[in-house]
DOTORKE-410424 format. One record per residue: x, y, z of N, C-alpha, C in turn. Coordinates in nm, 3 decimals, always signed. Atoms other than C-alpha are relative to their C-alpha. Last residue first. Layout:
N
+---------+---------+---------+---------+---------+---------+---------+---------+---------+
:     nxx :     nyy :     nzz :    caxx :    cayy :    cazz :     cxx :     cyy :     czz :
+---------+---------+---------+---------+---------+---------+---------+---------+---------+
:       X :       Y :       Z :       X :       Y :       Z :       X :       Y :       Z :
...
+---------+---------+---------+---------+---------+---------+---------+---------+---------+
END
This chain:
88
+---------+---------+---------+---------+---------+---------+---------+---------+---------+
:     nxx :     nyy :     nzz :    caxx :    cayy :    cazz :     cxx :     cyy :     czz :
+---------+---------+---------+---------+---------+---------+---------+---------+---------+
:  -0.104 :  +0.059 :  +0.085 :  -0.270 :  +2.029 :  -1.179 :  +0.103 :  -0.069 :  +0.080 :
:  -0.137 :  -0.019 :  -0.050 :  -0.591 :  +2.099 :  -0.991 :  +0.099 :  -0.067 :  -0.094 :
:  -0.076 :  -0.089 :  +0.086 :  -0.916 :  +2.131 :  -1.185 :  +0.138 :  +0.030 :  +0.051 :
:  -0.007 :  -0.130 :  -0.066 :  -1.152 :  +1.990 :  -0.924 :  +0.078 :  +0.103 :  -0.084 :
:  +0.134 :  -0.054 :  -0.002 :  -1.238 :  +1.701 :  -1.151 :  -0.003 :  +0.141 :  +0.059 :
:  +0.033 :  -0.040 :  +0.136 :  -0.872 :  +1.640 :  -1.219 :  -0.137 :  +0.064 :  -0.007 :
:  -0.081 :  -0.118 :  +0.029 :  -0.799 :  +1.639 :  -0.846 :  -0.029 :  +0.052 :  -0.140 :
:  +0.059 :  -0.113 :  -0.072 :  -1.090 :  +1.400 :  -0.786 :  +0.077 :  +0.129 :  -0.026 :
:  +0.127 :  -0.032 :  +0.065 :  -0.966 :  +1.164 :  -1.059 :  -0.065 :  +0.122 :  +0.068 :
:  -0.035 :  -0.065 :  +0.127 :  -0.611 :  +1.176 :  -0.920 :  -0.128 :  +0.043 :  -0.072 :
:  -0.051 :  -0.134 :  -0.032 :  -0.742 :  +1.102 :  -0.570 :  +0.037 :  +0.077 :  -0.127 :
:  +0.114 :  -0.082 :  -0.040 :  -0.952 :  +0.811 :  -0.699 :  +0.046 :  +0.143 :  +0.028 :
:  +0.080 :  -0.025 :  +0.120 :  -0.653 :  +0.664 :  -0.882 :  -0.118 :  +0.091 :  +0.031 :
:  -0.071 :  -0.101 :  +0.079 :  -0.436 :  +0.705 :  -0.570 :  -0.077 :  +0.034 :  -0.127 :
:  +0.019 :  -0.128 :  -0.068 :  -0.694 :  +0.520 :  -0.361 :  +0.070 :  +0.112 :  -0.076 :
:  +0.138 :  -0.043 :  +0.026 :  -0.697 :  +0.240 :  -0.616 :  -0.025 :  +0.135 :  +0.065 :
:  +0.014 :  -0.034 :  +0.141 :  -0.317 :  +0.210 :  -0.611 :  -0.140 :  +0.053 :  -0.030 :
:  -0.006 :  -0.145 :  +0.018 :  -0.305 :  +0.222 :  -0.231 :  -0.017 :  +0.043 :  -0.145 :
:  -0.045 :  -0.009 :  +0.137 :  -0.420 :  -0.136 :  -0.193 :  -0.003 :  +0.148 :  -0.035 :
:  +0.054 :  -0.100 :  +0.094 :  -0.441 :  -0.153 :  +0.182 :  +0.058 :  -0.020 :  -0.139 :
:  -0.076 :  -0.125 :  +0.005 :  -0.353 :  -0.472 :  +0.366 :  -0.063 :  +0.091 :  -0.103 :
:  +0.051 :  -0.104 :  +0.088 :  -0.533 :  -0.786 :  +0.478 :  +0.088 :  +0.123 :  +0.008 :
:  -0.038 :  -0.136 :  -0.039 :  -0.387 :  -1.102 :  +0.626 :  -0.049 :  +0.097 :  -0.107 :
:  +0.010 :  -0.090 :  +0.114 :  -0.551 :  -1.443 :  +0.598 :  +0.031 :  +0.139 :  +0.052 :
:  +0.046 :  -0.138 :  -0.018 :  -0.440 :  -1.700 :  +0.851 :  -0.010 :  +0.071 :  -0.134 :
:  +0.145 :  +0.001 :  -0.028 :  -0.410 :  -2.079 :  +0.860 :  -0.059 :  +0.140 :  +0.010 :
:  +0.043 :  +0.113 :  -0.084 :  -0.068 :  -2.096 :  +0.690 :  -0.150 :  +0.006 :  +0.020 :
:  -0.119 :  +0.058 :  -0.061 :  -0.013 :  -1.755 :  +0.534 :  -0.043 :  -0.103 :  +0.102 :
:  +0.019 :  +0.117 :  -0.085 :  -0.276 :  -1.625 :  +0.294 :  +0.135 :  -0.051 :  +0.048 :
:  -0.112 :  +0.093 :  +0.014 :  -0.241 :  -1.272 :  +0.162 :  -0.025 :  -0.115 :  +0.096 :
:  -0.017 :  +0.101 :  -0.102 :  -0.538 :  -1.045 :  +0.106 :  +0.118 :  -0.089 :  -0.035 :
:  -0.051 :  +0.125 :  +0.054 :  -0.555 :  -0.716 :  -0.075 :  +0.009 :  -0.101 :  +0.113 :
:  -0.090 :  +0.079 :  -0.084 :  -0.759 :  -0.408 :  +0.010 :  +0.043 :  -0.125 :  -0.077 :
:  -0.060 :  -0.091 :  -0.097 :  -0.927 :  -0.124 :  -0.179 :  +0.095 :  -0.072 :  +0.095 :
:  -0.146 :  +0.000 :  +0.019 :  -0.992 :  -0.345 :  -0.483 :  +0.070 :  +0.098 :  +0.095 :
:  -0.033 :  -0.135 :  +0.046 :  -1.364 :  -0.259 :  -0.470 :  +0.149 :  +0.017 :  -0.022 :
:  +0.065 :  -0.016 :  +0.131 :  -1.437 :  -0.631 :  -0.450 :  +0.031 :  +0.136 :  -0.059 :
:  -0.079 :  +0.075 :  +0.099 :  -1.180 :  -0.657 :  -0.170 :  -0.059 :  +0.017 :  -0.139 :
:  -0.125 :  -0.074 :  +0.021 :  -1.350 :  -0.380 :  +0.029 :  +0.089 :  -0.068 :  -0.102 :
:  +0.035 :  -0.121 :  +0.076 :  -1.689 :  -0.549 :  -0.017 :  +0.126 :  +0.081 :  -0.031 :
:  +0.033 :  +0.042 :  +0.136 :  -1.544 :  -0.884 :  +0.093 :  -0.034 :  +0.120 :  -0.088 :
:  -0.128 :  +0.027 :  +0.067 :  -1.382 :  -0.723 :  +0.399 :  -0.024 :  -0.041 :  -0.146 :
:  -0.061 :  -0.130 :  +0.028 :  -1.722 :  -0.581 :  +0.498 :  +0.134 :  -0.017 :  -0.073 :
:  +0.079 :  -0.066 :  +0.104 :  -1.884 :  -0.924 :  +0.466 :  +0.062 :  +0.134 :  -0.039 :
:  -0.036 :  +0.064 :  +0.126 :  -1.601 :  -1.082 :  +0.665 :  -0.076 :  +0.060 :  -0.118 :
:  -0.131 :  -0.056 :  +0.037 :  -1.663 :  -0.829 :  +0.944 :  +0.045 :  -0.059 :  -0.133 :
:  +0.026 :  -0.137 :  +0.043 :  -2.030 :  -0.932 :  +0.947 :  +0.130 :  +0.069 :  -0.042 :
:  +0.065 :  +0.005 :  +0.132 :  -1.938 :  -1.301 :  +0.958 :  -0.027 :  +0.141 :  -0.054 :
:  -0.107 :  +0.023 :  +0.098 :  -1.694 :  -1.240 :  +1.245 :  -0.059 :  -0.001 :  -0.141 :
:  -0.042 :  +0.138 :  +0.024 :  -1.986 :  -1.100 :  +1.441 :  +0.113 :  -0.006 :  -0.103 :
:  +0.086 :  +0.065 :  +0.098 :  -2.004 :  -0.740 :  +1.554 :  +0.055 :  -0.140 :  -0.024 :
:  +0.100 :  +0.074 :  -0.075 :  -1.863 :  -0.520 :  +1.831 :  -0.101 :  -0.057 :  -0.099 :
:  +0.140 :  -0.032 :  +0.024 :  -1.557 :  -0.411 :  +1.638 :  -0.091 :  -0.088 :  +0.086 :
:  +0.021 :  -0.144 :  -0.016 :  -1.183 :  -0.388 :  +1.699 :  -0.147 :  +0.041 :  -0.012 :
:  -0.015 :  -0.032 :  -0.143 :  -1.142 :  -0.764 :  +1.758 :  -0.026 :  +0.148 :  +0.028 :
:  +0.128 :  +0.025 :  -0.068 :  -1.278 :  -0.821 :  +1.406 :  +0.005 :  +0.038 :  +0.147 :
:  +0.095 :  -0.103 :  +0.044 :  -0.970 :  -0.660 :  +1.252 :  -0.130 :  -0.014 :  +0.077 :
:  -0.046 :  -0.128 :  -0.058 :  -0.731 :  -0.875 :  +1.454 :  -0.098 :  +0.112 :  -0.035 :
:  +0.029 :  +0.003 :  -0.143 :  -0.933 :  -1.185 :  +1.363 :  +0.040 :  +0.128 :  +0.070 :
:  +0.144 :  -0.022 :  -0.013 :  -0.925 :  -1.097 :  +0.992 :  -0.040 :  +0.002 :  +0.148 :
:  +0.080 :  +0.119 :  +0.029 :  -0.549 :  -1.069 :  +1.015 :  -0.147 :  +0.035 :  +0.018 :
:  +0.064 :  +0.062 :  -0.116 :  -0.387 :  -0.728 :  +0.997 :  -0.071 :  -0.127 :  -0.044 :
:  +0.092 :  +0.110 :  +0.021 :  -0.151 :  -0.552 :  +0.757 :  -0.051 :  -0.058 :  +0.131 :
:  -0.061 :  +0.128 :  +0.036 :  +0.001 :  -0.217 :  +0.828 :  -0.104 :  -0.110 :  -0.009 :
:  -0.118 :  +0.023 :  -0.083 :  -0.079 :  +0.116 :  +0.991 :  +0.069 :  -0.132 :  -0.029 :
:  -0.102 :  -0.097 :  +0.043 :  -0.316 :  +0.218 :  +0.710 :  +0.129 :  -0.015 :  +0.081 :
:  -0.099 :  +0.056 :  +0.091 :  -0.500 :  -0.107 :  +0.778 :  +0.105 :  +0.100 :  -0.046 :
:  -0.082 :  +0.100 :  -0.069 :  -0.680 :  +0.019 :  +1.085 :  +0.114 :  -0.049 :  -0.089 :
:  -0.084 :  -0.073 :  -0.097 :  -0.800 :  +0.330 :  +0.900 :  +0.091 :  -0.096 :  +0.075 :
:  -0.109 :  -0.059 :  +0.078 :  -0.922 :  +0.108 :  +0.614 :  +0.095 :  +0.079 :  +0.091 :
:  -0.090 :  +0.111 :  +0.035 :  -1.125 :  -0.094 :  +0.865 :  +0.119 :  +0.054 :  -0.079 :
:  -0.077 :  +0.029 :  -0.121 :  -1.271 :  +0.232 :  +0.999 :  +0.098 :  -0.115 :  -0.023 :
:  -0.101 :  -0.106 :  -0.012 :  -1.374 :  +0.332 :  +0.648 :  +0.087 :  -0.022 :  +0.124 :
:  -0.105 :  +0.028 :  +0.098 :  -1.541 :  -0.006 :  +0.613 :  +0.107 :  +0.108 :  +0.001 :
:  -0.077 :  +0.115 :  -0.049 :  -1.732 :  +0.048 :  +0.936 :  +0.114 :  -0.031 :  -0.097 :
:  -0.096 :  -0.041 :  -0.104 :  -1.836 :  +0.399 :  +0.826 :  +0.083 :  -0.116 :  +0.056 :
:  +0.034 :  +0.059 :  -0.129 :  -1.994 :  +0.271 :  +0.501 :  +0.105 :  +0.036 :  +0.106 :
:  +0.117 :  -0.066 :  -0.058 :  -1.977 :  +0.497 :  +0.195 :  -0.035 :  -0.052 :  +0.139 :
:  -0.039 :  -0.111 :  -0.086 :  -1.620 :  +0.395 :  +0.111 :  -0.119 :  +0.065 :  +0.071 :
:  -0.079 :  +0.052 :  -0.112 :  -1.727 :  +0.056 :  -0.023 :  +0.035 :  +0.111 :  +0.098 :
:  +0.091 :  +0.080 :  -0.082 :  -2.001 :  +0.210 :  -0.238 :  +0.075 :  -0.051 :  +0.123 :
:  +0.078 :  -0.093 :  -0.080 :  -1.754 :  +0.474 :  -0.358 :  -0.103 :  -0.072 :  +0.087 :
:  -0.086 :  -0.072 :  -0.094 :  -1.507 :  +0.211 :  -0.470 :  -0.082 :  +0.090 :  +0.091 :
:  -0.038 :  +0.093 :  -0.108 :  -1.765 :  -0.017 :  -0.627 :  +0.082 :  +0.071 :  +0.106 :
:  +0.125 :  +0.029 :  -0.071 :  -1.909 :  +0.276 :  -0.828 :  +0.028 :  -0.095 :  +0.118 :
:  +0.021 :  -0.105 :  -0.100 :  -1.557 :  +0.392 :  -0.916 :  -0.127 :  -0.025 :  +0.080 :
:  +0.077 :  -0.111 :  +0.054 :  -1.507 :  +0.059 :  -1.086 :  -0.015 :  +0.104 :  +0.111 :
:  +0.038 :  -0.104 :  -0.095 :  -1.240 :  -0.194 :  -1.018 :  -0.081 :  +0.105 :  -0.074 :
+---------+---------+---------+---------+---------+---------+---------+---------+---------+
END
């Protein structure tokens, strides 16, 4: 994970919306796609970017892939921002 990948992933409003969906728990790719007016391939592209940035994790169960937040990366970014701001 690099901060560049993280900030690139967070820069897109669709990806931020996906993260908002996942804050309430894991979802399948189909469940995520149902919330957007775009092709499954486009949603998969956004999920790939989020995975590359380590912001989400995937779990395979039978024929489904479920996605959930990886809070560790978000916590690292928050700590870095707090340090940058000078908060203790």
